SENU-695622 format. One record per residue: x, y, z negated of N, C-alpha, C, O in turn; residue number from 1; residue in one letter. Coordinates in steps of 0.001 Angstrom, whole numbers, plus 500000, padded with zeros to 6 digits. Each point is the difference from the previous one (the first is absolute). Example, Ala and Ser with C-alpha at 12.3 -4.5 7.8 and 13.67 -1.06 7.14 Angstrom:
2
+--------+--------+--------+--------+--------+--------+--------+--------+--------+--------+--------+--------+------+------+
:    n.x :    n.y :    n.z :   ca.x :   ca.y :   ca.z :    c.x :    c.y :    c.z :    o.x :    o.y :    o.z : resi : resn :
+--------+--------+--------+--------+--------+--------+--------+--------+--------+--------+--------+--------+------+------+
: 513190 : 494310 : 492200 : 499110 : 501190 : 500000 : 500900 : 501200 : 500000 : 501036 : 499981 : 499335 :    1 :    A :
: 498614 : 501069 : 501385 : 500820 : 501190 : 499940 : 499230 : 501090 : 499270 : 500509 : 501108 : 499831 :    2 :    S :
+--------+--------+--------+--------+--------+--------+--------+--------+--------+--------+--------+--------+------+------+
***
This chain:
86
+--------+--------+--------+--------+--------+--------+--------+--------+--------+--------+--------+--------+------+------+
:    n.x :    n.y :    n.z :   ca.x :   ca.y :   ca.z :    c.x :    c.y :    c.z :    o.x :    o.y :    o.z : resi : resn :
+--------+--------+--------+--------+--------+--------+--------+--------+--------+--------+--------+--------+------+------+
: 985065 : 180963 : 438282 : 499830 : 498862 : 499115 : 499634 : 498779 : 500839 : 499040 : 500047 : 500770 :    1 :    M :
: 501705 : 498868 : 499093 : 499665 : 498782 : 500748 : 498674 : 499398 : 499541 : 499511 : 500289 : 498908 :    2 :    P :
: 499929 : 498879 : 501943 : 498691 : 499409 : 499703 : 500030 : 499166 : 498729 : 499068 : 500055 : 499197 :    3 :    T :
: 502015 : 499159 : 500612 : 500022 : 499138 : 498817 : 500044 : 500809 : 498701 : 499433 : 499573 : 498994 :    4 :    N :
: 501224 : 501579 : 501012 : 500009 : 500851 : 498801 : 498638 : 500643 : 499776 : 499559 : 500134 : 498859 :    5 :    R :
: 499774 : 500262 : 502217 : 498653 : 500573 : 499873 : 499022 : 498947 : 499490 : 499140 : 500298 : 499172 :    6 :    A :
: 500991 : 498460 : 501325 : 499145 : 498917 : 499520 : 500239 : 499724 : 498525 : 499052 : 499823 : 499235 :    7 :    D :
: 502221 : 500139 : 500365 : 500334 : 499734 : 498599 : 499487 : 501110 : 499089 : 499494 : 499728 : 498911 :    8 :    A :
: 500633 : 501510 : 501526 : 499514 : 501121 : 499186 : 498493 : 499923 : 499822 : 499494 : 500216 : 498899 :    9 :    A :
: 499781 : 499479 : 502175 : 498539 : 499888 : 499906 : 499615 : 498815 : 499117 : 499061 : 500094 : 499210 :   10 :    A :
: 501654 : 498805 : 500921 : 499702 : 498818 : 499192 : 500241 : 500268 : 498512 : 499174 : 499639 : 499161 :   11 :    R :
: 501947 : 500989 : 500516 : 500333 : 500270 : 498601 : 499061 : 501031 : 499370 : 499601 : 499846 : 498845 :   12 :    H :
: 500047 : 501190 : 501894 : 499059 : 500978 : 499443 : 498608 : 499398 : 499857 : 499257 : 500374 : 499092 :   13 :    T :
: 500380 : 498706 : 501786 : 498727 : 499290 : 499857 : 499976 : 499154 : 498742 : 498997 : 499960 : 499287 :   14 :    G :
: 502116 : 499359 : 500439 : 500102 : 499220 : 498769 : 499932 : 500902 : 498773 : 499347 : 499672 : 499009 :   15 :    R :
: 501333 : 501466 : 501067 : 499967 : 500953 : 498895 : 498570 : 500466 : 499733 : 499578 : 500090 : 498847 :   16 :    L :
: 499694 : 500199 : 502199 : 498605 : 500427 : 499845 : 499158 : 498903 : 499360 : 499206 : 500275 : 499100 :   17 :    L :
: 500959 : 498490 : 501354 : 499236 : 498886 : 499422 : 500345 : 499787 : 498534 : 499110 : 499783 : 499177 :   18 :    C :
: 502175 : 500278 : 500490 : 500412 : 499833 : 498607 : 499497 : 501137 : 499117 : 499585 : 499780 : 498862 :   19 :    L :
: 500455 : 501423 : 501668 : 499517 : 501164 : 499261 : 498510 : 499845 : 499689 : 499563 : 500229 : 498872 :   20 :    H :
: 499676 : 499382 : 502134 : 498558 : 499829 : 499805 : 499710 : 498858 : 499035 : 499138 : 500125 : 499130 :   21 :    L :
: 501579 : 498759 : 501019 : 499788 : 498862 : 499102 : 500344 : 500368 : 498559 : 499286 : 499619 : 499073 :   22 :    A :
: 501796 : 501114 : 500740 : 500387 : 500414 : 498658 : 498949 : 500926 : 499383 : 499623 : 499837 : 498840 :   23 :    L :
: 499914 : 501125 : 501939 : 498992 : 500936 : 499495 : 498709 : 499274 : 499638 : 499396 : 500277 : 498963 :   24 :    A :
: 500182 : 498791 : 501894 : 498758 : 499284 : 499738 : 500130 : 499076 : 498794 : 499098 : 499940 : 499164 :   25 :    M :
: 502019 : 499340 : 500741 : 500148 : 499065 : 498883 : 500160 : 500738 : 498666 : 499453 : 499559 : 498989 :   26 :    S :
: 501275 : 501537 : 500993 : 500134 : 500762 : 498764 : 498686 : 500638 : 499577 : 499696 : 500074 : 498809 :   27 :    L :
: 499535 : 500382 : 502155 : 498692 : 500574 : 499688 : 499065 : 498928 : 499448 : 499296 : 500232 : 499016 :   28 :    T :
: 500696 : 498601 : 501613 : 499151 : 498914 : 499512 : 500450 : 499543 : 498617 : 499173 : 499747 : 499124 :   29 :    A :
: 502140 : 500150 : 500681 : 500505 : 499588 : 498697 : 499655 : 500987 : 498900 : 499641 : 499598 : 498894 :   30 :    G :
: 500464 : 501677 : 501398 : 499667 : 501001 : 498981 : 498499 : 500038 : 499735 : 499575 : 500298 : 498884 :   31 :    S :
: 499622 : 499404 : 502131 : 498552 : 499972 : 499794 : 499596 : 498796 : 499154 : 499128 : 500107 : 499137 :   32 :    A :
: 501500 : 498761 : 501109 : 499673 : 498792 : 499250 : 500468 : 500118 : 498553 : 499275 : 499641 : 499072 :   33 :    V :
: 501937 : 500864 : 500748 : 500563 : 500103 : 498658 : 499496 : 501225 : 499240 : 500130 : 500077 : 498779 :   34 :    L :
: 499304 : 500861 : 501939 : 499499 : 501211 : 499362 : 501102 : 500937 : 499539 : 499827 : 500744 : 499034 :   35 :    G :
: 501305 : 499221 : 501655 : 501143 : 500837 : 499624 : 499891 : 501330 : 500736 : 499930 : 500029 : 501228 :   36 :    V :
: 500056 : 501065 : 498027 : 499933 : 501326 : 500606 : 501293 : 500778 : 499810 : 500068 : 501185 : 500325 :   37 :    D :
: 500954 : 498157 : 499151 : 501266 : 500696 : 499727 : 500731 : 500403 : 501271 : 500697 : 501015 : 500023 :   38 :    D :
: 499149 : 498202 : 501026 : 500777 : 500230 : 501218 : 499137 : 500549 : 501133 : 500266 : 499749 : 501175 :   39 :    H :
: 498714 : 500990 : 498462 : 499082 : 500530 : 501009 : 500703 : 500968 : 500952 : 499735 : 499981 : 501202 :   40 :    R :
: 501154 : 500860 : 498278 : 500714 : 500955 : 500853 : 500873 : 499267 : 501015 : 500064 : 500396 : 501164 :   41 :    L :
: 500600 : 498548 : 498408 : 500820 : 499205 : 500918 : 499178 : 499389 : 501116 : 500431 : 499971 : 501152 :   42 :    G :
: 498378 : 499539 : 498505 : 499114 : 499446 : 501027 : 499541 : 501076 : 500973 : 499951 : 499769 : 501208 :   43 :    L :
: 499717 : 501397 : 498272 : 499594 : 501093 : 500888 : 501122 : 500369 : 500951 : 499767 : 500211 : 501190 :   44 :    Y :
: 501441 : 499867 : 498292 : 501140 : 500340 : 500858 : 500277 : 498914 : 501023 : 500353 : 500287 : 501144 :   45 :    L :
: 499485 : 498460 : 498439 : 500204 : 498893 : 500933 : 498987 : 500053 : 501138 : 500356 : 499809 : 501163 :   46 :    L :
: 498381 : 500451 : 498502 : 498983 : 500118 : 501041 : 500202 : 501265 : 500839 : 499731 : 499999 : 501201 :   47 :    W :
: 500734 : 501061 : 498177 : 500217 : 501247 : 500735 : 501160 : 499873 : 500983 : 500019 : 500690 : 501019 :   48 :    A :
: 500943 : 498444 : 498692 : 501154 : 499824 : 500889 : 499702 : 499044 : 501154 : 500812 : 499872 : 500917 :   49 :    A :
: 498056 : 499467 : 499052 : 499657 : 499049 : 501062 : 499967 : 500633 : 501396 : 500471 : 499370 : 500946 :   50 :    L :
: 498994 : 501844 : 499226 : 500050 : 500612 : 501336 : 501427 : 500236 : 500508 : 500219 : 500048 : 501211 :   51 :    P :
: 500746 : 500097 : 497890 : 501377 : 500152 : 500444 : 500514 : 498711 : 500631 : 500666 : 500031 : 501035 :   52 :    L :
: 499026 : 498845 : 498342 : 500386 : 498713 : 500583 : 499293 : 499776 : 501332 : 500605 : 499527 : 500962 :   53 :    S :
: 498119 : 500815 : 499085 : 499248 : 499837 : 501240 : 500533 : 500916 : 501094 : 500068 : 499603 : 501163 :   54 :    A :
: 500306 : 501603 : 498479 : 500576 : 500926 : 500980 : 501345 : 499529 : 500511 : 500294 : 500136 : 501188 :   55 :    G :
: 500525 : 499311 : 497932 : 501297 : 499469 : 500425 : 499806 : 498842 : 500960 : 500719 : 499889 : 500992 :   56 :    A :
: 498310 : 499242 : 498720 : 499739 : 498879 : 500897 : 499475 : 500495 : 501347 : 500404 : 499493 : 501047 :   57 :    W :
: 498702 : 501490 : 498932 : 499445 : 500525 : 501249 : 501085 : 500646 : 500859 : 500006 : 499832 : 501219 :   58 :    A :
: 500905 : 500902 : 498157 : 501097 : 500604 : 500764 : 500941 : 498938 : 500571 : 500449 : 500117 : 501140 :   59 :    L :
: 499845 : 498861 : 498081 : 500870 : 498926 : 500490 : 499325 : 499247 : 501146 : 500654 : 499620 : 500972 :   60 :    A :
: 498052 : 500170 : 498910 : 499259 : 499306 : 501068 : 499945 : 500849 : 501266 : 500133 : 499474 : 501104 :   61 :    R :
: 499674 : 501827 : 498744 : 500007 : 500909 : 501146 : 501357 : 499965 : 500701 : 500078 : 499938 : 501227 :   62 :    F :
: 500986 : 500102 : 497975 : 501351 : 499960 : 500567 : 500246 : 498680 : 500725 : 500621 : 499978 : 501062 :   63 :    R :
: 498891 : 498926 : 498364 : 500157 : 498695 : 500630 : 499311 : 499978 : 501363 : 500580 : 499534 : 500981 :   64 :    Q :
: 498206 : 500959 : 499083 : 499275 : 500021 : 501273 : 500688 : 500911 : 501004 : 500068 : 499681 : 501187 :   65 :    K :
: 500438 : 501446 : 498345 : 500675 : 500943 : 500897 : 501277 : 499400 : 500575 : 500274 : 500152 : 501191 :   66 :    R :
: 500509 : 499169 : 497974 : 501235 : 499375 : 500461 : 499688 : 498917 : 501021 : 500674 : 499893 : 501025 :   67 :    V :
: 498308 : 499306 : 498697 : 499621 : 498952 : 500954 : 499531 : 500598 : 501322 : 500340 : 499484 : 501065 :   68 :    R :
: 498893 : 501586 : 498881 : 499532 : 500649 : 501221 : 501169 : 500576 : 500794 : 500044 : 499863 : 501222 :   69 :    H :
: 500902 : 500779 : 498095 : 501169 : 500553 : 500688 : 500828 : 498898 : 500645 : 500494 : 500159 : 501116 :   70 :    E :
: 499657 : 498722 : 498177 : 500761 : 498881 : 500559 : 499306 : 499432 : 501228 : 500641 : 499705 : 501008 :   71 :    E :
: 498046 : 500144 : 498898 : 499239 : 499461 : 501116 : 500074 : 500920 : 501212 : 500191 : 499534 : 501123 :   72 :    R :
: 499659 : 501765 : 498657 : 500036 : 500934 : 501125 : 501409 : 500109 : 500572 : 500166 : 500279 : 501188 :   73 :    S :
: 500844 : 499506 : 497984 : 501385 : 500033 : 500485 : 500277 : 498811 : 500911 : 500699 : 500137 : 501004 :   74 :    H :
: 498759 : 498698 : 498654 : 500241 : 498809 : 500806 : 499203 : 500010 : 501296 : 500484 : 499525 : 501028 :   75 :    H :
: 498301 : 501009 : 498936 : 499137 : 499976 : 501175 : 500367 : 501115 : 500968 : 500073 : 499769 : 501207 :   76 :    V :
: 500156 : 501426 : 498287 : 500324 : 501131 : 500853 : 498802 : 500457 : 500812 : 498866 : 499614 : 499719 :   77 :    G :
: 501383 : 501194 : 501273 : 498939 : 500522 : 500852 : 499821 : 499076 : 501196 : 500993 : 499525 : 500551 :   78 :    H :
: 497753 : 500201 : 499876 : 499786 : 499099 : 501146 : 500676 : 500473 : 501290 : 500316 : 499180 : 500862 :   79 :    P :
: 499907 : 502105 : 499281 : 500662 : 500502 : 501205 : 501476 : 499575 : 500044 : 500601 : 499954 : 501073 :   80 :    A :
: 499971 : 499741 : 497773 : 501391 : 499573 : 499944 : 500188 : 498497 : 500194 : 501132 : 499522 : 500075 :   81 :    D :
: 497775 : 499738 : 500007 : 500105 : 498548 : 500144 : 500543 : 499650 : 501385 : 499738 : 500697 : 500980 :   82 :    W :
: 501001 : 498240 : 499076 : 500510 : 499507 : 501280 : 499201 : 498777 : 500390 : 499582 : 499219 : 499145 :   83 :    E :
: 500207 : 500618 : 502143 : 499239 : 498836 : 500442 : 500850 : 498742 : 499857 : 501216 : 500033 : 500184 :   84 :    S :
: 498132 : 498873 : 499491 : 500708 : 498732 : 499802 : 500367 : 499393 : 501339 : 501053 : 499372 : 500117 :   85 :    V :
: 498117 : 500796 : 500888 : 500235 : 499382 : 501308 : 501102 : 500667 : 500783 : 500304 : 499582 : 501117 :   86 :    A :
+--------+--------+--------+--------+--------+--------+--------+--------+--------+--------+--------+--------+------+------+
***
């Protein structure tokens, strides 16, 4: 996976996590203010699915760091293989 695709995946999953959390918090606050208990199961499921979004973001971030590390080590190589400039 190229670096730009790994960056995009991490960025998009991060946005998904933020939107998921914002939605869960705003719906919970709205139901608390309005006193609506009809959609309690939906709120529980929304909060229960939050670790899935967080896990997806963590995996995408891990992959992004791994791709960057592989690219960096590929460009640098081993110091014994370096040629002198002079």
